[in-house]
Phi, psi and omega in degrees: 000146179276140181250150181237138180277124180278319180184167179244135185225145183280331185238158175298322182297318178296318180296316179297318178298320178295318177301313180300319178296318178297319177294325175294334178276358176110358175290143175269147184299332179291341181263001181245139172218164177236131177249131180208158173255003177289141179289327184250122174219036183297322182299318181295315181297326181282323186269348181225171176253015183276158179281130176253119184247146178265132175277354180289145180297148176264102184286139184271152179294334182273013179295135184289163179300318181294324176295322177295318178296317180300319182297326180298325186261001180242167178294137182293332182248091183271335182221073183296329179299311180298323180293320178294320177298316179299329180275003172097008181285140177305143183304316181296321178291322179296319180296315182291325189253009182299326177294330180293321178294319179295330180278005180063031173280171179258121178260120176270126189233142175234153180282326181233129181271000000 
């Protein structure tokens, strides 16, 4: 299923408030998720029942030594558009919001608009 970005938020509190508002509008927590590149999103996991997904690449164990060295000296998020697409976000939303993911904002996403 395609997911649509409702909004981008700088803080966990703003994202949590948006999730609560969506649930009050009738969305189910299973249809809402948050995508972020922040390492810590414990408050969201504690205060909501929504899925928190990382936009950060999942590095494979079979990554070569040179790839690991290269990653140290390059930006961790080289293709935010591709990462959003992999997480199921609609192409037009991914294109518009790719900079938000790179800025480590919290993207609130729903399965059905």
